[in-house]
N, C-alpha and C positions, 0 to 999 in steps of 0.2 A: 555777144548776144546771149542773154539768158536760154537755157536749154531746160524746158520743164517736163519731168516724168511723173511729177506727184503733185495733184493741189489739195492742201488741207484748209477746208473754209469752215470758221462758226458759223453759228445758225443765226442767234436772234441778236438784232443787229449790225448784221452781216448778212447772209443768203437772205432773211426777211426784212421788209420794210417795215415802216412803224405802223402798218394795218396785219402785220404777222402774215403778208403775202410774199409770195416769191414771182416777179416781174416775169413777162414773157421773154423778156430779151435775156435775162438771167439763167432761164431756163435754156433757150437755145444756146446759150454762150456755153454752157456746161456740158449740153449735148455733144456739141462741135469739140467740146475738149477731147470727151471718151472717144467719137471717132478718130480722133488725130493719136489715139493711143494713150493719151494722158489719163492713170488712174486719180478719180477723183473722190477724195474722202472727206465725210461729213465728221468734224470733230467738236464737241460741244460737251456741256453739261448734263445734256438730257439723256434719256434712257433710249435703248436699242430700238425701242418699238416704234419710238416717236420719230427716231431719224428715219427709220424703213419706210415710214409714210411719207416723207418729204423725199425720198429716193424716188418711190412710186410717182408721185406727183410732177416731178421733174423728168423721170422717164430714163434714171441711169442705174446702175449698178456701181458697187464698189465696197470697201472697206467701211469700217466706222470705228471713231473715237469718242467712248461714252465717259459719261461720270467726269469730265476735264483732264482725262489721261489715265482714269483709273481702270479702263477695260476698252482693251483694243479687239477688234473683231475682223476677220477676213471677210471677202463679199459673200462666203457662203454660213456666215453666222459661227466659224469656227473661233473660239479664243485663242487670242494671239499673245495678251499679256493681261494679267488681271492683278488688282490690287484692293481687294477687299477690305473692309474692316471688320473687326469684331464686333457679334452682336453686344457683347458686354460694355465697349465702347461707345457705340451709339445710345443704347441705354442710358449710360451716364450722362453723355449729352442733353439727352431729352429730358431727363429728371433738372439737370440745368436750367434749361429753357424752360421749363415747366414754372419755373420762379418770376419768368421776365413777359411782356408781350407778345413774344414772339410767336409766330405760328411755326410749327415745324413738319416736313414730310421725310419718311426714311425711304430711299431708293435701293433697290434690290437689281440683280442681274434680270429678275424676269417680271416685276412689278413695281409700284410704289405706294407708299401706306401713309395714313393719316388717322388720328384717333378718334375725330368726328367730322361731318361734313361741314362746311364754313365757305365764305367768300373766296378764300383763297383755293379750295378746292377746285370750284367752280373755273377759277382762271388757269389753274394748272391742267384741267381738262379740256379748255378751249385753247391753250397754247400746243399743248403736247400730243392732242388729239386721243389720248390714251386714259381712260378710267381707272381711279386708284382702287385700293381695297380700304375700307373703314374697319379700323382693329383697334382696340384699346391697346397702347402701347407695352402695357404689362403682358400680353399674352401675343407679343410679337411671335417669340421663339417657337411659340403652340401653331402660328399661322404660317408659318414659311414651309414650303415644300421641299423635300429631300434636294439637296443642292443649291439652293436659293442661299443668297449670300447678300449682306448688305454691303452696299459700296459707299452711300453718300447720305448723310441730314442736311436735308435744306432746309434754312430757316429765313422767314420772312416777315417784314413791317412795313406798310404803307408810308411811313415816315422814315426818310433816310436819315436824320437826323439821330431818331430814336436807334437806327441800326447801328450808325455810329458810335454811338452812346453806350452801346450792349456789347459790343465785338470786341474791346480791349478785354472786358472780364472774362470771354470765352477764351480768347486769346491768351490770359494768363492761365487759366483752369486747363486748357487742353493742348495749347501750342507745342508742348514738348512733344508730344505724342500723335498729334492729328495736323493735319493742313487745314487752315481757317483762311478764307479767302472770298472775296466779292465777286460775282457775276453781274452783279448791277447796283445800283445803289440802296437797291430795296432787299437784296438778296445775300444771305451769307452761305456757302456750301464749306461742308466738314467733310474732310476725305483723309486716304491715308496720307501718314506724313512722306512730305517730300515727293508727292506726286503734283504733278502737273500737265499740261496738255502736251509738252514735250516728251513724254514717256510716249504718247501714241504716234508722236511722231515717227521717232526711232524706232518704236517697233514696228510701223510699215515700211519704214527703210527696210529693216532685216528681214522681213518677211516677203518682199516684195524685189529685193535685190537692189534697192536704188540708192544711191549717193546723197546725201544730205544736202548736197549744193545744187541739187536738182529739182529739190522742193520748195514749190511756192506756199505759203502759211498766209491766209488773211483773215482779221478779225478788228474787233472794236473795243475790248475791254483788258481790265488788269490781268484776268485769268487766262487772256490769249498770249502774253508776254513769254511763257515758256514756249510755245511753239513757235512763235516768232524766232527764239533763240536756236533751236532745234532744226531750223529751215534756212537755205541757202537764201531765199528773197522773201522778206516780208513785206506786207504792205498792212498800212491800219486805215481802216476807213474814216471818211471825211468827218462821221459822227463820234470817232474816240476821242476822249479825252486828250489833252495834248503831251501829257506824261505818258501814255501809251504808244502817241506819233512817235515820240522821242527814240521809241525802242524798234522802230520800223524803218527799213531800207528808202521805202515809199510810202505815199499816202494817196488814195484815192479818193473820189466822190462820195458822198454819204451813201446811207443804205435806200433811201429816197430819192436818189439820182442814179441808181444803177451801178454803184460804184463799186461792187464786187464784178460785174459783166465787165465792166470798162477796165480793171485790174486785168482779168485773165486775157480779155482780146490784144491785149498790148504786150502777150506772150505768146499767143498762137501765131 
């Protein structure tokens, strides 16, 4: 019988259904896990402020893994591990993206930035429930507050085929110094080299003195594979691509069928 001490769950496509909602069954299951003494960590590409809103909606407290493992926080918001990118690196990526049709955002430990308001800005606000800052990218260094660091450049396009066509060029230009991955067919995430969600899992295990064999990780996309590898019990959502399912120990139902709740209920 698997002994679970830490649940690490992805957000989009896992915790949230296709309407970007958390079902009541999922909320109650997560609260029940907390009542049993299991730590619940939200591990996502999202910024901490967005994840905190989801925690409040569920009614739980717990640590966070932000920016696909680049920043791990304990339940009081203290940094456990941080892998920012240099501002110069972010600006180089933004300059390269400027010559494509990709939209780009820059995420820091405090906020997120875009050069102009666009439909993608509205999509991000609706999804993250946090307003970004509109600043010309040439003025980013002046816009940052003391201690504010960039952690991620997010690039997106409405056509997955276009994303697939331009990603190899970004990989060739920046792959030796940055980690370039997909969080969905429409999104390219650019992070510190060698960092993935597994870093957040290992950081949380160290901080809370938890053995990896007692960690359950649930996710739905390629950026969750690092989290699967760092956990003792990995579960892919039913809506995950087959290649992601192949990296998991178990497969649950889809995010529209309470797949996360079903997976957790099986170990409670």
